[in-house]
Structures are given as structure tokens and as C-alpha cells.
C-alpha positions as CSV (number, residue, x, y, z in Angstrom):
1,X,83.9,50.0,67.0
2,X,85.4,50.8,63.6
3,X,83.0,50.1,60.7
4,X,85.1,47.8,58.5
5,X,84.3,47.5,54.8
6,X,82.5,44.3,54.0
7,X,83.7,43.4,50.5
8,X,86.5,44.1,48.0
9,X,84.7,47.0,46.3
10,X,84.0,48.7,49.6
11,X,87.6,48.2,50.7
12,X,88.9,49.8,47.6
13,X,86.5,52.7,48.0
14,X,87.5,53.3,51.6
15,X,91.2,53.1,50.7
16,X,90.8,55.6,47.9
17,X,88.8,57.9,50.2
18,X,91.5,57.8,53.0
19,X,94.4,58.2,50.5
20,X,92.7,61.1,48.8
21,X,92.1,62.8,52.2
22,X,95.8,62.4,53.2
23,X,97.1,63.6,49.9
24,X,94.7,66.6,50.0
25,X,96.0,67.5,53.4
26,X,99.6,67.3,52.2
27,X,98.8,69.5,49.2
28,X,96.8,72.1,51.2
29,X,99.1,72.4,54.2
30,X,102.5,71.0,53.1
31,X,102.3,68.2,55.6
32,X,99.9,65.5,56.8
33,X,98.4,66.0,60.3
34,X,95.8,63.1,60.1
35,X,94.1,63.7,63.4
36,X,91.7,60.9,62.5
37,X,94.4,58.2,62.2
38,X,93.6,57.2,58.7
39,X,97.2,56.5,58.0
40,X,97.0,53.7,60.5
41,X,93.7,52.3,59.4
42,X,95.0,52.0,55.8
43,X,97.3,49.2,56.9
44,X,94.4,47.0,58.0
45,X,92.5,47.8,54.9
46,X,95.4,46.9,52.6
47,X,96.1,43.7,54.6
48,X,92.5,42.5,54.3
49,X,92.3,43.5,50.6
50,X,95.5,41.5,50.0
51,X,96.7,43.6,47.1
52,X,100.4,43.5,47.8
53,X,101.3,45.8,44.9
54,X,99.1,48.6,46.2
55,X,100.2,47.9,49.8
56,X,103.9,48.1,48.9
57,X,103.3,51.5,47.2
58,X,101.5,52.8,50.3
59,X,104.2,51.5,52.7
60,X,106.9,53.4,50.8
61,X,104.7,56.6,50.8
62,X,104.0,56.2,54.6
63,X,107.7,55.7,55.4
64,X,108.7,58.8,53.4
65,X,105.8,60.9,54.9
66,X,106.0,59.7,58.5
67,X,109.6,58.6,59.1
68,X,109.5,59.4,62.8
69,X,106.0,58.0,63.5
70,X,106.0,55.3,66.2
71,X,102.8,53.8,64.9
72,X,100.2,51.8,66.8
73,X,99.9,48.0,67.5
74,X,97.3,47.0,65.0
75,X,99.0,49.0,62.2
76,X,102.3,47.4,63.1
77,X,100.9,43.9,63.0
78,X,99.3,44.5,59.6
79,X,102.6,46.1,58.4
80,X,104.6,43.0,59.5
81,X,102.1,40.7,57.7
82,X,102.2,42.8,54.5
83,X,106.0,42.6,54.5
84,X,105.8,38.8,55.0
85,X,103.4,38.5,52.1
86,X,105.9,40.6,50.0
87,X,108.6,38.1,50.9
88,X,110.6,40.7,53.0
89,X,111.2,38.2,55.8
90,X,113.9,40.1,57.7
91,X,111.9,43.3,57.7
92,X,108.7,41.4,58.6
93,X,110.4,39.8,61.6
94,X,111.6,43.1,62.9
95,X,108.2,44.7,62.4
96,X,106.6,41.8,64.3
97,X,109.0,42.4,67.2
98,X,108.0,46.1,67.1
99,X,104.4,45.0,67.3
100,X,105.1,42.8,70.3
101,X,106.8,45.7,72.2
102,X,104.1,48.2,71.2
103,X,101.5,46.0,73.0
104,X,102.6,42.9,74.9
105,X,99.1,41.3,74.7
106,X,98.2,41.6,71.0
107,X,100.2,38.7,69.6
108,X,99.2,36.2,72.3
109,X,95.6,37.2,71.8
110,X,95.9,36.9,68.0
111,X,97.2,33.4,68.7
112,X,94.2,32.6,71.0
113,X,96.3,32.5,74.2
114,X,95.1,33.6,77.6
115,X,97.4,36.3,79.0
116,X,97.4,38.2,82.3
117,X,98.2,41.9,82.6
118,X,101.8,42.6,83.3
119,X,102.8,44.6,86.4
120,X,104.6,47.2,84.3
121,X,104.4,50.9,83.4
122,X,102.6,51.3,80.0
123,X,103.9,54.4,78.3
124,X,100.6,54.9,76.5
125,X,97.1,53.5,76.3
126,X,98.1,51.7,73.1
127,X,100.0,49.3,75.4
128,X,97.0,48.4,77.5
129,X,95.6,44.8,77.6
130,X,92.2,45.9,76.3
131,X,93.7,47.4,73.2
132,X,93.1,44.2,71.3
133,X,89.3,45.0,71.4
134,X,90.0,47.5,68.7
135,X,91.3,44.8,66.3
136,X,88.9,44.5,63.4
137,X,87.5,40.9,63.2
138,X,88.2,41.1,59.4
139,X,92.0,41.3,60.1
140,X,91.9,38.1,62.2
141,X,89.7,36.4,59.5
142,X,92.3,37.4,56.8
143,X,95.2,35.6,58.6
144,X,96.2,32.5,56.8
145,X,97.3,29.3,58.7
146,X,100.8,29.9,57.5
147,X,100.8,33.4,58.9
148,X,99.5,32.3,62.3
149,X,102.3,29.6,62.4
150,X,104.9,32.3,61.5
151,X,103.7,34.6,64.2
152,X,103.7,31.8,66.7
153,X,107.1,30.6,65.7
154,X,108.6,34.1,65.9
155,X,106.9,34.9,69.2
156,X,108.3,31.7,70.8
157,X,111.7,32.1,69.3
158,X,114.7,32.7,71.6
159,X,115.3,36.2,70.2
160,X,111.7,37.3,70.8
161,X,111.6,35.7,74.3
162,X,114.9,37.6,75.3
163,X,113.6,40.9,74.0
164,X,110.2,40.5,75.7
165,X,111.8,39.4,79.0
166,X,114.1,42.4,79.2
167,X,111.4,44.8,78.0
168,X,109.1,43.6,80.8
169,X,111.9,43.9,83.3
170,X,112.6,47.5,82.2
171,X,109.0,48.6,82.3
172,X,108.4,46.9,85.6
173,X,111.3,49.0,87.1
174,X,110.0,52.2,85.4
175,X,106.7,51.7,87.2
176,X,108.1,52.9,90.5
177,X,111.5,54.5,89.6
178,X,111.6,58.2,90.2
179,X,115.2,59.1,89.4
180,X,115.2,60.9,86.1
181,X,118.6,59.8,85.0
182,X,118.0,56.2,85.8
183,X,114.6,56.3,83.9
184,X,116.3,57.9,80.9
185,X,119.0,55.1,80.9
186,X,116.4,52.4,81.0
187,X,114.2,54.0,78.3
188,X,117.3,54.3,76.1
189,X,118.0,50.6,76.6
190,X,114.4,49.7,75.8
191,X,114.8,51.5,72.4
192,X,117.8,49.3,71.5
193,X,116.3,45.9,72.3
194,X,115.4,45.2,68.6
195,X,119.0,45.6,67.7
196,X,119.6,41.9,68.3
197,X,117.4,41.2,65.2
198,X,119.9,42.9,62.9
């Protein structure tokens, strides 16, 4: 389990250490490889620290540096929540929907709901039901009541339910579908599901 910093000073020190490592890599090689996944962990650290100014600066840097990065579920959840705290409601809503599709179990588990494993093809281990076990307790503890209500409201909204239903249908079909062209068509559709959010 990830050793999460226990106080503000330790959070700031860890953030500084990770940021310096990423910047050093960029300077040394001209790009950031980040085999340790520090770029993802920084989202949790910034969310718990709750310094929106620093977080916003990091989000901009991350988007410039990793424009084609699909991310991972815990990072995406913290990203959505940081955007919400920044008052960027439209962006936050879309990022929360991305979180939902990156791991269908993470939002229900954050909300304390029991959920069974779906009979679908998971494109990576990030989508597994047990992935929630990697969620730092500090992230859950940092959620405000208003944020929990927002997550719940969006998760139960018509848009989110439609997206989720179709995503599950697609990935259920992909579990047994062998035809390459049909698989490609379904995967392409799955990548357009968030379009309904604008």
C-alpha cells in the first residue's frame, strides 16, 4: 500500500520531490517517462493538500506534458474533484464521467455502495473491481459532504446512467466477440460515449 504523507508539511515535501523528479527527467531526456507513476500520485497529493492554486498549475503542466495519457481511475477522480474545487463544473463533470468509465466500481465504492462485478471485458487491470483497494484512505477522508453529494448526483443522473449502460453493453459484447472489424467498431463507439456531456 502507498505510504501517504501524514501532514501538510509532508505532503508539500512529497509533492516537491515528485515534481523535481519529473522535471529532472524532462531536462535530462527531453521527455518524461515516469515509470514510477508519480505523475498520477501527484493528483491525490494535491487533492488532499487542497491548495487549488498549486493544483491548477500542475494540471496545466500535466495536460501539456501528457496530452495523450489515458490516466488511471484514482488520478481521474482526484482530477475531477480538483476541477470542481476550482469552480470548473463542466470540466469536472466530464472528468468524473471519465473516472466512471475507467473503473465502473470506484464511484459506487466511494459512495459506500455494494456493487457486484460486471460480466464484461476489462481492457486493463485498472478496470478491475479490486482496484479500489489502491485508493488512499486520505483521499476518502478529504472528501467534503458537498463533494460526496455532487458525485452521487452526477452518478445517478440520466446522462451518466445512459453512458454507463451503453458502456457495459459494449464491453459485455467485447468479452466474447472475435470479429476484428466489429470489435473495432464497438471500441470506437465506446470512445465517443462522453460526447453527450458536451
